C-alpha positions, 0 to 999 in steps of 0.5 A: 232834786230840782225841777225843770223850771229851776234848771231852766232859770239857773242856766239862763242866769248863768248865760245872762251873767256870761253875756255882761247882763247884772243878774239877780237870783232867779225867782220861782218863775222869773229872772229879773235885772236890776232897775235901770231907772227908778221903779223900772226894770226888765225880766224874764217870766217862764212858763211851761209852753211860754217865755216872756220878756217884760218891761216892768214899771212897778210904781206907775199908778199915775201911768206917767211912764206907760202914757209916755211909752205908749205915745211912741209905741209904733216907733218902739215896735219898729225899733225892737222888731216884735209884737208888744203887749201893752198892759195898763193893769187898771186898778194896779200900780204896775204897768208892763210891756212884754214880748212872748215867745210860745215855747218854754221850760217844758220844750226839749232841752235842746231848744233851751239855747235858742230860747235863751238867746231869743230872751237875751237879745230881747232883754238887751233891746228892751234896755236900750229902747226903753232906757233911752225913753225913761231915764 
C-alpha cells in the first residue's frame, strides 16, 4: 500500500512528464528536475501542509551563484510574480531560493490538481528566470 505522499508525487511526476519536463524518479518527499546548469536544479519539496518549488545550488560554498542572483532579486521576484525565500545556508555548500504554497499532500485530493498546476507553472518560470542568469 502506498502513502498519500507517494501517490501525490507519482501523480505529479506523471503530469510533469506529460507537460514536457524532464523527470527523475521522485524521492521520499521531493521531485527534482535534472540540472539545467552545472550544480543547479529545480525541485518540488512536499510536506503535509506545504509545497515548495526550489532552485537548489548544490555546490555554492563560495556563494557566487547566490550573490549573483541576490543582486538582481527585486527584478527576479517581479519576473516570477511570487514571494521568494533566499537561503544562503551559512556553513553549508548548498544555497536555495524557494517559493511556497501553504497546502500539501494532506489536503483533499480534489486540490492536488490545482497544487500541481501551481508547482509546474512555478518550475517552468524558475527554469527560464534562473537559467538565463546562471548559464
